PDB file of N, H, CA, C and O in Angstrom:
ATOM      1  N   MET A   1     103.049 102.011   5.914  1.00  0.00           N
ATOM      2  CA  MET A   1     102.309 103.426   5.838  1.00  0.00           C
ATOM      3  C   MET A   1     102.938 104.249   4.720  1.00  0.00           C
ATOM      4  O   MET A   1     104.124 104.363   4.410  1.00  0.00           O
ATOM      5  N   LEU A   2     101.687 104.870   4.121  1.00  0.00           N
ATOM      6  H   LEU A   2     100.724 104.777   4.374  1.00  0.00           H
ATOM      7  CA  LEU A   2     101.911 106.375   3.013  1.00  0.00           C
ATOM      8  C   LEU A   2     102.880 107.298   3.751  1.00  0.00           C
ATOM      9  O   LEU A   2     103.152 107.367   4.950  1.00  0.00           O
ATOM     10  N   GLU A   3     103.334 108.006   2.670  1.00  0.00           N
ATOM     11  H   GLU A   3     103.113 107.951   1.696  1.00  0.00           H
ATOM     12  CA  GLU A   3     103.818 109.120   3.341  1.00  0.00           C
ATOM     13  C   GLU A   3     103.191 110.279   3.687  1.00  0.00           C
ATOM     14  O   GLU A   3     103.834 111.296   3.949  1.00  0.00           O
ATOM     15  N   ASP A   4     101.834 110.223   3.719  1.00  0.00           N
ATOM     16  H   ASP A   4     101.312 109.397   3.507  1.00  0.00           H
ATOM     17  CA  ASP A   4     100.912 110.921   4.166  1.00  0.00           C
ATOM     18  C   ASP A   4     100.457 110.803   5.704  1.00  0.00           C
ATOM     19  O   ASP A   4     100.027 111.714   6.411  1.00  0.00           O
ATOM     20  N   ASP A   5     100.654 109.486   6.036  1.00  0.00           N
ATOM     21  H   ASP A   5     101.004 108.747   5.461  1.00  0.00           H
ATOM     22  CA  ASP A   5     100.135 108.934   7.385  1.00  0.00           C
ATOM     23  C   ASP A   5     101.561 109.702   8.127  1.00  0.00           C
ATOM     24  O   ASP A   5     101.476 110.576   8.990  1.00  0.00           O
ATOM     25  N   PHE A   6     102.506 109.302   7.722  1.00  0.00           N
ATOM     26  H   PHE A   6     102.575 108.592   7.021  1.00  0.00           H
ATOM     27  CA  PHE A   6     103.612 109.983   8.361  1.00  0.00           C
ATOM     28  C   PHE A   6     104.041 111.575   8.806  1.00  0.00           C
ATOM     29  O   PHE A   6     104.606 112.158   9.732  1.00  0.00           O
ATOM     30  N   GLU A   7     103.181 111.957   7.112  1.00  0.00           N
ATOM     31  H   GLU A   7     102.723 111.483   6.360  1.00  0.00           H
ATOM     32  CA  GLU A   7     103.034 113.710   7.538  1.00  0.00           C
ATOM     33  C   GLU A   7     102.594 113.997   8.836  1.00  0.00           C
ATOM     34  O   GLU A   7     103.048 114.706   9.734  1.00  0.00           O
ATOM     35  N   HIS A   8     101.290 113.057   8.694  1.00  0.00           N
ATOM     36  H   HIS A   8     100.922 112.481   7.964  1.00  0.00           H
ATOM     37  CA  HIS A   8     100.559 113.513   9.848  1.00  0.00           C
ATOM     38  C   HIS A   8     101.046 113.411  10.864  1.00  0.00           C
ATOM     39  O   HIS A   8     101.123 114.385  11.612  1.00  0.00           O
ATOM     40  N   LEU A   9     101.494 112.276  11.182  1.00  0.00           N
ATOM     41  H   LEU A   9     101.432 111.484  10.574  1.00  0.00           H
ATOM     42  CA  LEU A   9     101.910 111.874  12.882  1.00  0.00           C
ATOM     43  C   LEU A   9     102.855 112.965  12.646  1.00  0.00           C
ATOM     44  O   LEU A   9     102.298 113.857  13.285  1.00  0.00           O
ATOM     45  N   HIS A  10     103.980 113.527  12.125  1.00  0.00           N
ATOM     46  H   HIS A  10     104.433 112.802  11.606  1.00  0.00           H
ATOM     47  CA  HIS A  10     104.626 114.214  12.295  1.00  0.00           C
ATOM     48  C   HIS A  10     104.204 115.930  12.750  1.00  0.00           C
ATOM     49  O   HIS A  10     104.821 116.690  13.497  1.00  0.00           O
ATOM     50  N   GLN A  11     102.933 116.154  11.987  1.00  0.00           N
ATOM     51  H   GLN A  11     102.432 115.537  11.381  1.00  0.00           H
ATOM     52  CA  GLN A  11     102.427 117.354  12.618  1.00  0.00           C
ATOM     53  C   GLN A  11     101.564 117.325  14.003  1.00  0.00           C
ATOM     54  O   GLN A  11     101.372 118.305  14.721  1.00  0.00           O
ATOM     55  N   MET A  12     101.149 116.185  14.200  1.00  0.00           N
ATOM     56  H   MET A  12     101.305 115.388  13.616  1.00  0.00           H
ATOM     57  CA  MET A  12     100.951 116.018  15.328  1.00  0.00           C
ATOM     58  C   MET A  12     101.716 116.343  16.434  1.00  0.00           C
ATOM     59  O   MET A  12     101.381 117.106  17.340  1.00  0.00           O
ATOM     60  N   ALA A  13     103.178 115.490  16.283  1.00  0.00           N
ATOM     61  H   ALA A  13     103.450 114.871  15.547  1.00  0.00           H
ATOM     62  CA  ALA A  13     104.111 115.862  17.434  1.00  0.00           C
ATOM     63  C   ALA A  13     104.726 116.839  17.498  1.00  0.00           C
ATOM     64  O   ALA A  13     105.509 117.089  18.414  1.00  0.00           O
ATOM     65  N   ALA A  14     104.443 117.707  16.363  1.00  0.00           N
ATOM     66  H   ALA A  14     103.806 117.503  15.619  1.00  0.00           H
ATOM     67  CA  ALA A  14     105.027 119.396  15.864  1.00  0.00           C
ATOM     68  C   ALA A  14     104.335 119.819  16.813  1.00  0.00           C
ATOM     69  O   ALA A  14     104.886 120.139  17.866  1.00  0.00           O
ATOM     70  N   ARG A  15     102.683 119.935  16.614  1.00  0.00           N
ATOM     71  H   ARG A  15     102.236 119.675  15.759  1.00  0.00           H
ATOM     72  CA  ARG A  15     102.012 120.325  17.459  1.00  0.00           C
ATOM     73  C   ARG A  15     102.111 120.125  19.105  1.00  0.00           C
ATOM     74  O   ARG A  15     102.417 121.220  19.577  1.00  0.00           O
ATOM     75  N   ILE A  16     101.998 119.351  19.920  1.00  0.00           N
ATOM     76  H   ILE A  16     101.750 118.461  19.537  1.00  0.00           H
ATOM     77  CA  ILE A  16     102.225 118.788  20.877  1.00  0.00           C
ATOM     78  C   ILE A  16     103.583 119.086  21.248  1.00  0.00           C
ATOM     79  O   ILE A  16     103.620 119.346  22.451  1.00  0.00           O
ATOM     80  N   GLU A  17     104.851 119.162  20.635  1.00  0.00           N
ATOM     81  H   GLU A  17     104.821 118.950  19.658  1.00  0.00           H
ATOM     82  CA  GLU A  17     106.004 119.955  20.920  1.00  0.00           C
ATOM     83  C   GLU A  17     105.998 121.290  21.252  1.00  0.00           C
ATOM     84  O   GLU A  17     106.690 121.871  22.089  1.00  0.00           O
ATOM     85  N   THR A  18     104.994 121.799  20.383  1.00  0.00           N
ATOM     86  H   THR A  18     104.432 121.327  19.703  1.00  0.00           H
ATOM     87  CA  THR A  18     105.091 123.595  20.452  1.00  0.00           C
ATOM     88  C   THR A  18     104.339 123.724  21.816  1.00  0.00           C
ATOM     89  O   THR A  18     104.660 124.632  22.582  1.00  0.00           O
ATOM     90  N   GLN A  19     103.496 122.974  22.093  1.00  0.00           N
ATOM     91  H   GLN A  19     103.235 122.236  21.471  1.00  0.00           H
ATOM     92  CA  GLN A  19     102.539 123.054  23.535  1.00  0.00           C
ATOM     93  C   GLN A  19     103.902 122.781  24.844  1.00  0.00           C
ATOM     94  O   GLN A  19     104.090 123.686  25.657  1.00  0.00           O
ATOM     95  N   THR A  20     104.530 121.832  24.896  1.00  0.00           N
ATOM     96  H   THR A  20     104.378 121.097  24.235  1.00  0.00           H
ATOM     97  CA  THR A  20     105.322 121.652  25.731  1.00  0.00           C
ATOM     98  C   THR A  20     106.577 122.188  25.939  1.00  0.00           C
ATOM     99  O   THR A  20     107.285 122.166  26.946  1.00  0.00           O
ATOM    100  N   SER A  21     106.770 122.707  24.772  1.00  0.00           N
ATOM    101  H   SER A  21     106.195 122.725  23.954  1.00  0.00           H
ATOM    102  CA  SER A  21     108.186 123.394  24.463  1.00  0.00           C
ATOM    103  C   SER A  21     108.650 124.935  25.614  1.00  0.00           C
ATOM    104  O   SER A  21     109.804 125.319  25.803  1.00  0.00           O
ATOM    105  N   ARG A  22     107.646 125.434  26.097  1.00  0.00           N
ATOM    106  H   ARG A  22     106.709 125.122  25.943  1.00  0.00           H
ATOM    107  CA  ARG A  22     107.826 126.718  26.687  1.00  0.00           C
ATOM    108  C   ARG A  22     107.563 125.948  28.634  1.00  0.00           C
ATOM    109  O   ARG A  22     107.432 126.618  29.659  1.00  0.00           O
ATOM    110  N   MET A  23     107.569 124.477  28.516  1.00  0.00           N
ATOM    111  H   MET A  23     107.675 123.933  27.684  1.00  0.00           H
ATOM    112  CA  MET A  23     107.444 124.326  29.713  1.00  0.00           C
ATOM    113  C   MET A  23     108.846 124.680  31.014  1.00  0.00           C
ATOM    114  O   MET A  23     110.007 124.302  30.852  1.00  0.00           O
ATOM    115  N   ALA A  24     108.467 125.278  31.943  1.00  0.00           N
ATOM    116  H   ALA A  24     107.524 125.585  32.075  1.00  0.00           H
ATOM    117  CA  ALA A  24     109.680 125.730  33.058  1.00  0.00           C
ATOM    118  C   ALA A  24     110.582 124.284  33.415  1.00  0.00           C
ATOM    119  O   ALA A  24     111.803 124.144  33.483  1.00  0.00           O
ATOM    120  N   LYS A  25     109.598 123.389  33.590  1.00  0.00           N
ATOM    121  H   LYS A  25     108.606 123.503  33.534  1.00  0.00           H
ATOM    122  CA  LYS A  25     110.609 122.324  34.433  1.00  0.00           C
ATOM    123  C   LYS A  25     110.845 121.383  33.108  1.00  0.00           C
ATOM    124  O   LYS A  25     109.738 120.995  32.735  1.00  0.00           O
ATOM    125  N   LYS A  26     111.765 120.937  32.363  1.00  0.00           N
ATOM    126  H   LYS A  26     112.665 121.253  32.666  1.00  0.00           H
ATOM    127  CA  LYS A  26     112.346 120.818  31.215  1.00  0.00           C
ATOM    128  C   LYS A  26     112.222 118.949  31.402  1.00  0.00           C
ATOM    129  O   LYS A  26     112.291 118.107  30.507  1.00  0.00           O
ATOM    130  N   ALA A  27     112.058 118.779  32.632  1.00  0.00           N
ATOM    131  H   ALA A  27     112.002 119.464  33.359  1.00  0.00           H
ATOM    132  CA  ALA A  27     112.467 117.636  32.700  1.00  0.00           C
ATOM    133  C   ALA A  27     110.634 116.645  32.911  1.00  0.00           C
ATOM    134  O   ALA A  27     110.374 115.442  32.906  1.00  0.00           O
ATOM    135  N   LEU A  28     110.096 117.395  33.008  1.00  0.00           N
ATOM    136  H   LEU A  28     110.307 118.373  33.012  1.00  0.00           H
ATOM    137  CA  LEU A  28     108.301 116.937  32.987  1.00  0.00           C
ATOM    138  C   LEU A  28     107.522 116.641  31.399  1.00  0.00           C
ATOM    139  O   LEU A  28     106.456 116.059  31.197  1.00  0.00           O
ATOM    140  N   GLN A  29     108.759 117.456  30.081  1.00  0.00           N
ATOM    141  H   GLN A  29     109.625 117.929  30.245  1.00  0.00           H
ATOM    142  CA  GLN A  29     108.084 117.789  29.054  1.00  0.00           C
ATOM    143  C   GLN A  29     108.230 116.289  28.473  1.00  0.00           C
ATOM    144  O   GLN A  29     107.431 116.239  27.537  1.00  0.00           O
ATOM    145  N   PRO A  30     108.735 115.329  28.569  1.00  0.00           N
ATOM    146  CA  PRO A  30     108.691 114.060  27.928  1.00  0.00           C
ATOM    147  C   PRO A  30     107.178 113.612  28.306  1.00  0.00           C
ATOM    148  O   PRO A  30     106.274 113.488  27.479  1.00  0.00           O
ATOM    149  N   PHE A  31     107.071 113.411  29.585  1.00  0.00           N
ATOM    150  H   PHE A  31     107.804 113.512  30.257  1.00  0.00           H
ATOM    151  CA  PHE A  31     105.947 113.062  30.424  1.00  0.00           C
ATOM    152  C   PHE A  31     104.439 113.445  29.763  1.00  0.00           C
ATOM    153  O   PHE A  31     103.451 112.815  29.385  1.00  0.00           O
ATOM    154  N   ILE A  32     104.887 114.949  29.856  1.00  0.00           N
ATOM    155  H   ILE A  32     105.690 115.460  30.163  1.00  0.00           H
ATOM    156  CA  ILE A  32     103.466 115.870  29.685  1.00  0.00           C
ATOM    157  C   ILE A  32     103.225 115.381  27.889  1.00  0.00           C
ATOM    158  O   ILE A  32     102.109 115.042  27.495  1.00  0.00           O
ATOM    159  N   HIS A  33     104.302 115.416  27.063  1.00  0.00           N
ATOM    160  H   HIS A  33     105.208 115.692  27.383  1.00  0.00           H
ATOM    161  CA  HIS A  33     103.927 115.142  25.897  1.00  0.00           C
ATOM    162  C   HIS A  33     103.085 113.618  25.432  1.00  0.00           C
ATOM    163  O   HIS A  33     102.146 113.561  24.638  1.00  0.00           O
ATOM    164  N   SER A  34     103.897 112.111  26.378  1.00  0.00           N
ATOM    165  H   SER A  34     104.659 112.158  27.023  1.00  0.00           H
ATOM    166  CA  SER A  34     103.027 111.308  26.438  1.00  0.00           C
ATOM    167  C   SER A  34     102.103 110.753  26.700  1.00  0.00           C
ATOM    168  O   SER A  34     101.514 109.759  26.275  1.00  0.00           O
ATOM    169  N   LYS A  35     101.903 111.844  27.871  1.00  0.00           N
ATOM    170  H   LYS A  35     102.381 112.652  28.216  1.00  0.00           H
ATOM    171  CA  LYS A  35      99.854 112.095  28.238  1.00  0.00           C
ATOM    172  C   LYS A  35      99.436 113.000  27.291  1.00  0.00           C
ATOM    173  O   LYS A  35      98.214 113.099  27.396  1.00  0.00           O
ATOM    174  N   ILE A  36      99.899 113.777  26.331  1.00  0.00           N
ATOM    175  H   ILE A  36     100.893 113.697  26.246  1.00  0.00           H
ATOM    176  CA  ILE A  36      98.931 114.641  26.028  1.00  0.00           C
ATOM    177  C   ILE A  36      98.430 113.701  24.476  1.00  0.00           C
ATOM    178  O   ILE A  36      97.279 113.697  24.040  1.00  0.00           O
ATOM    179  N   GLU A  37      99.953 112.747  23.661  1.00  0.00           N
ATOM    180  H   GLU A  37     100.888 112.750  24.015  1.00  0.00           H
ATOM    181  CA  GLU A  37      99.382 111.712  23.017  1.00  0.00           C
ATOM    182  C   GLU A  37      98.567 110.873  23.152  1.00  0.00           C
ATOM    183  O   GLU A  37      97.799 110.644  22.218  1.00  0.00           O
ATOM    184  N   ALA A  38      98.474 110.109  24.425  1.00  0.00           N
ATOM    185  H   ALA A  38      99.098 110.295  25.184  1.00  0.00           H
ATOM    186  CA  ALA A  38      97.299 109.273  24.910  1.00  0.00           C
ATOM    187  C   ALA A  38      95.636 109.506  25.596  1.00  0.00           C
ATOM    188  O   ALA A  38      94.742 108.832  26.109  1.00  0.00           O
ATOM    189  N   ILE A  39      95.922 110.897  25.221  1.00  0.00           N
ATOM    190  H   ILE A  39      96.648 111.444  24.805  1.00  0.00           H
ATOM    191  CA  ILE A  39      94.662 111.548  25.591  1.00  0.00           C
ATOM    192  C   ILE A  39      94.115 111.549  24.369  1.00  0.00           C
ATOM    193  O   ILE A  39      92.945 111.174  24.295  1.00  0.00           O
ATOM    194  N   GLN A  40      95.035 112.091  22.750  1.00  0.00           N
ATOM    195  H   GLN A  40      95.985 112.395  22.810  1.00  0.00           H
ATOM    196  CA  GLN A  40      94.448 111.893  21.865  1.00  0.00           C
ATOM    197  C   GLN A  40      93.886 110.940  21.067  1.00  0.00           C
ATOM    198  O   GLN A  40      92.809 110.871  20.476  1.00  0.00           O
ATOM    199  N   ASN A  41      95.215 109.926  21.208  1.00  0.00           N
ATOM    200  H   ASN A  41      96.090 109.982  21.688  1.00  0.00           H
ATOM    201  CA  ASN A  41      94.393 108.565  21.093  1.00  0.00           C
ATOM    202  C   ASN A  41      93.522 107.655  21.672  1.00  0.00           C
ATOM    203  O   ASN A  41      93.458 106.466  21.363  1.00  0.00           O
ATOM    204  N   SER A  42      92.689 108.351  22.719  1.00  0.00           N
ATOM    205  H   SER A  42      92.741 109.318  22.971  1.00  0.00           H
ATOM    206  CA  SER A  42      92.097 107.707  23.185  1.00  0.00           C
ATOM    207  C   SER A  42      90.683 107.444  22.643  1.00  0.00           C
ATOM    208  O   SER A  42      89.913 108.402  22.712  1.00  0.00           O
ATOM    209  N   LYS A  43      90.344 106.613  22.259  1.00  0.00           N
ATOM    210  H   LYS A  43      90.969 105.835  22.203  1.00  0.00           H
ATOM    211  CA  LYS A  43      88.686 105.974  21.725  1.00  0.00           C
ATOM    212  C   LYS A  43      87.903 106.858  22.016  1.00  0.00           C
ATOM    213  O   LYS A  43      87.377 107.647  21.231  1.00  0.00           O
ATOM    214  N   GLU A  44      87.649 106.748  24.093  1.00  0.00           N
ATOM    215  H   GLU A  44      88.076 106.107  24.731  1.00  0.00           H
ATOM    216  CA  GLU A  44      86.774 107.771  24.600  1.00  0.00           C
ATOM    217  C   GLU A  44      86.776 108.921  24.338  1.00  0.00           C
ATOM    218  O   GLU A  44      85.721 109.511  24.104  1.00  0.00           O
ATOM    219  N   ILE A  45      88.124 109.607  24.307  1.00  0.00           N
ATOM    220  H   ILE A  45      88.981 109.128  24.497  1.00  0.00           H
ATOM    221  CA  ILE A  45      88.242 110.833  24.098  1.00  0.00           C
ATOM    222  C   ILE A  45      87.581 111.529  22.742  1.00  0.00           C
ATOM    223  O   ILE A  45      86.988 112.581  22.506  1.00  0.00           O
ATOM    224  N   LYS A  46      88.017 110.337  21.957  1.00  0.00           N
ATOM    225  H   LYS A  46      88.499 109.482  22.149  1.00  0.00           H
ATOM    226  CA  LYS A  46      87.616 110.800  20.625  1.00  0.00           C
ATOM    227  C   LYS A  46      85.816 111.073  20.450  1.00  0.00           C
ATOM    228  O   LYS A  46      85.149 112.096  20.290  1.00  0.00           O
ATOM    229  N   GLY A  47      85.487 109.705  20.566  1.00  0.00           N
ATOM    230  H   GLY A  47      86.028 108.874  20.696  1.00  0.00           H
ATOM    231  CA  GLY A  47      83.896 109.778  20.921  1.00  0.00           C
ATOM    232  C   GLY A  47      82.994 110.944  21.333  1.00  0.00           C
ATOM    233  O   GLY A  47      81.877 111.215  20.892  1.00  0.00           O
ATOM    234  N   LYS A  48      83.971 111.813  22.614  1.00  0.00           N
ATOM    235  H   LYS A  48      84.879 111.593  22.972  1.00  0.00           H
ATOM    236  CA  LYS A  48      83.048 112.808  23.128  1.00  0.00           C
ATOM    237  C   LYS A  48      83.348 113.902  22.242  1.00  0.00           C
ATOM    238  O   LYS A  48      82.500 114.770  22.037  1.00  0.00           O
ATOM    239  N   ILE A  49      84.418 113.934  21.730  1.00  0.00           N
ATOM    240  H   ILE A  49      85.107 113.229  21.896  1.00  0.00           H
ATOM    241  CA  ILE A  49      84.949 115.226  20.546  1.00  0.00           C
ATOM    242  C   ILE A  49      83.674 115.088  19.536  1.00  0.00           C
ATOM    243  O   ILE A  49      83.148 116.044  18.966  1.00  0.00           O
ATOM    244  N   GLU A  50      83.271 113.716  19.418  1.00  0.00           N
ATOM    245  H   GLU A  50      83.698 112.940  19.881  1.00  0.00           H
ATOM    246  CA  GLU A  50      82.885 113.666  17.920  1.00  0.00           C
ATOM    247  C   GLU A  50      81.459 114.007  18.558  1.00  0.00           C
ATOM    248  O   GLU A  50      80.762 114.863  18.013  1.00  0.00           O
ATOM    249  N   ILE A  51      81.170 113.574  19.311  1.00  0.00           N
ATOM    250  H   ILE A  51      81.736 112.879  19.754  1.00  0.00           H
ATOM    251  CA  ILE A  51      79.250 114.236  20.019  1.00  0.00           C
ATOM    252  C   ILE A  51      79.413 115.788  20.121  1.00  0.00           C
ATOM    253  O   ILE A  51      78.574 116.458  19.518  1.00  0.00           O
ATOM    254  N   SER A  52      80.439 116.465  20.844  1.00  0.00           N
ATOM    255  H   SER A  52      81.121 115.921  21.333  1.00  0.00           H
ATOM    256  CA  SER A  52      80.411 117.340  21.091  1.00  0.00           C
ATOM    257  C   SER A  52      80.250 118.319  19.430  1.00  0.00           C
ATOM    258  O   SER A  52      79.348 119.101  19.131  1.00  0.00           O
ATOM    259  N   GLN A  53      81.435 117.921  18.614  1.00  0.00           N
ATOM    260  H   GLN A  53      82.168 117.285  18.857  1.00  0.00           H
ATOM    261  CA  GLN A  53      81.149 118.415  17.183  1.00  0.00           C
ATOM    262  C   GLN A  53      79.730 118.598  16.287  1.00  0.00           C
ATOM    263  O   GLN A  53      79.348 119.433  15.467  1.00  0.00           O
ATOM    264  N   GLN A  54      79.130 117.330  16.901  1.00  0.00           N
ATOM    265  H   GLN A  54      79.441 116.653  17.567  1.00  0.00           H
ATOM    266  CA  GLN A  54      77.808 117.136  16.066  1.00  0.00           C
ATOM    267  C   GLN A  54      76.677 117.739  16.828  1.00  0.00           C
ATOM    268  O   GLN A  54      75.574 117.887  16.301  1.00  0.00           O
ATOM    269  N   CYS A  55      76.995 118.186  18.389  1.00  0.00           N
ATOM    270  H   CYS A  55      77.891 118.066  18.817  1.00  0.00           H
ATOM    271  CA  CYS A  55      75.669 119.284  18.920  1.00  0.00           C
ATOM    272  C   CYS A  55      76.219 120.298  18.806  1.00  0.00           C
ATOM    273  O   CYS A  55      75.655 121.215  19.403  1.00  0.00           O
ATOM    274  N   ALA A  56      77.467 120.665  18.074  1.00  0.00           N
ATOM    275  H   ALA A  56      77.925 119.920  17.589  1.00  0.00           H
ATOM    276  CA  ALA A  56      77.716 121.857  17.984  1.00  0.00           C
ATOM    277  C   ALA A  56      77.305 123.034  17.009  1.00  0.00           C
ATOM    278  O   ALA A  56      77.134 124.250  17.107  1.00  0.00           O
ATOM    279  N   LYS A  57      77.214 121.844  15.786  1.00  0.00           N
ATOM    280  H   LYS A  57      77.353 120.857  15.706  1.00  0.00           H
ATOM    281  CA  LYS A  57      77.037 122.455  14.612  1.00  0.00           C
ATOM    282  C   LYS A  57      75.278 123.270  14.196  1.00  0.00           C
ATOM    283  O   LYS A  57      74.261 123.130  14.876  1.00  0.00           O
ATOM    284  N   ARG A  58      75.382 123.893  13.210  1.00  0.00           N
ATOM    285  H   ARG A  58      76.208 124.007  12.658  1.00  0.00           H
ATOM    286  CA  ARG A  58      74.144 124.813  12.883  1.00  0.00           C
ATOM    287  C   ARG A  58      72.643 123.817  12.384  1.00  0.00           C
ATOM    288  O   ARG A  58      72.692 123.133  11.361  1.00  0.00           O
ATOM    289  N   VAL A  59      71.872 123.848  12.917  1.00  0.00           N
ATOM    290  H   VAL A  59      71.833 124.404  13.748  1.00  0.00           H
ATOM    291  CA  VAL A  59      70.759 123.373  12.203  1.00  0.00           C
ATOM    292  C   VAL A  59      69.939 124.503  11.079  1.00  0.00           C
ATOM    293  O   VAL A  59      69.350 125.486  11.526  1.00  0.00           O
ATOM    294  N   PHE A  60      69.987 124.270   9.922  1.00  0.00           N
ATOM    295  H   PHE A  60      70.466 123.471   9.559  1.00  0.00           H
ATOM    296  CA  PHE A  60      69.504 125.419   8.776  1.00  0.00           C
ATOM    297  C   PHE A  60      68.033 124.608   8.663  1.00  0.00           C
ATOM    298  O   PHE A  60      67.788 123.426   8.421  1.00  0.00           O
ATOM    299  N   LYS A  61      67.175 125.743   8.939  1.00  0.00           N
ATOM    300  H   LYS A  61      67.374 126.703   9.135  1.00  0.00           H
ATOM    301  CA  LYS A  61      65.845 125.484   8.596  1.00  0.00           C
ATOM    302  C   LYS A  61      65.480 125.750   7.006  1.00  0.00           C
ATOM    303  O   LYS A  61      65.876 126.749   6.406  1.00  0.00           O
ATOM    304  N   TRP A  62      64.701 124.758   6.435  1.00  0.00           N
ATOM    305  H   TRP A  62      64.378 123.947   6.923  1.00  0.00           H
ATOM    306  CA  TRP A  62      64.366 125.107   5.193  1.00  0.00           C
ATOM    307  C   TRP A  62      63.129 126.054   5.059  1.00  0.00           C
ATOM    308  O   TRP A  62      62.072 125.981   5.685  1.00  0.00           O
ATOM    309  N   ARG A  63      63.474 126.910   4.156  1.00  0.00           N
ATOM    310  H   ARG A  63      64.333 126.970   3.647  1.00  0.00           H
ATOM    311  CA  ARG A  63      63.098 128.071   4.043  1.00  0.00           C
ATOM    312  C   ARG A  63      62.039 127.792   2.370  1.00  0.00           C
ATOM    313  O   ARG A  63      62.489 127.319   1.327  1.00  0.00           O
ATOM    314  N   ASN A  64      60.561 128.277   2.626  1.00  0.00           N
ATOM    315  H   ASN A  64      60.196 128.662   3.473  1.00  0.00           H
ATOM    316  CA  ASN A  64      59.951 128.523   1.251  1.00  0.00           C
ATOM    317  C   ASN A  64      60.347 129.377   0.216  1.00  0.00           C
ATOM    318  O   ASN A  64      59.795 130.478   0.214  1.00  0.00           O
ATOM    319  N   PRO A  65      61.227 129.130  -0.728  1.00  0.00           N
ATOM    320  CA  PRO A  65      61.592 130.120  -2.071  1.00  0.00           C
ATOM    321  C   PRO A  65      60.184 130.849  -2.565  1.00  0.00           C
ATOM    322  O   PRO A  65      60.424 131.725  -3.395  1.00  0.00           O
ATOM    323  N   LYS A  66      59.117 130.737  -2.332  1.00  0.00           N
ATOM    324  H   LYS A  66      58.922 130.025  -1.657  1.00  0.00           H
ATOM    325  CA  LYS A  66      57.929 131.541  -2.667  1.00  0.00           C
ATOM    326  C   LYS A  66      57.601 132.857  -2.097  1.00  0.00           C
ATOM    327  O   LYS A  66      57.367 134.005  -2.476  1.00  0.00           O
ATOM    328  N   LYS A  67      57.693 132.152  -0.986  1.00  0.00           N
ATOM    329  H   LYS A  67      57.883 131.220  -0.679  1.00  0.00           H
ATOM    330  CA  LYS A  67      57.802 133.315   0.472  1.00  0.00           C
ATOM    331  C   LYS A  67      58.526 134.477  -0.110  1.00  0.00           C
ATOM    332  O   LYS A  67      58.052 135.593  -0.322  1.00  0.00           O
ATOM    333  N   ILE A  68      60.247 133.892  -0.437  1.00  0.00           N
ATOM    334  H   ILE A  68      60.632 132.985  -0.265  1.00  0.00           H
ATOM    335  CA  ILE A  68      60.931 135.140  -0.236  1.00  0.00           C
ATOM    336  C   ILE A  68      60.566 135.822  -1.611  1.00  0.00           C
ATOM    337  O   ILE A  68      60.085 136.899  -1.260  1.00  0.00           O
ATOM    338  N   LEU A  69      60.540 135.774  -2.897  1.00  0.00           N
ATOM    339  H   LEU A  69      60.931 134.898  -3.182  1.00  0.00           H
ATOM    340  CA  LEU A  69      60.036 136.374  -3.632  1.00  0.00           C
ATOM    341  C   LEU A  69      58.807 137.017  -3.825  1.00  0.00           C
ATOM    342  O   LEU A  69      58.594 137.643  -4.863  1.00  0.00           O
TER     343      LEU A  69
END
């Protein structure tokens, strides 16, 4: 793997760690960490996120530049 790939994985793990580090029940941290990773790596979830992002994009209307001037 490239260095960029390792850095990306490290950043993802760090984000999850910040989410789970504030948990009151420390024994559940590894379980929740692995659950979040599984959700992030799910093809079904990735597909739904992509569809959601596509639907949320703004649609720009073409304007006639001659009318503006």
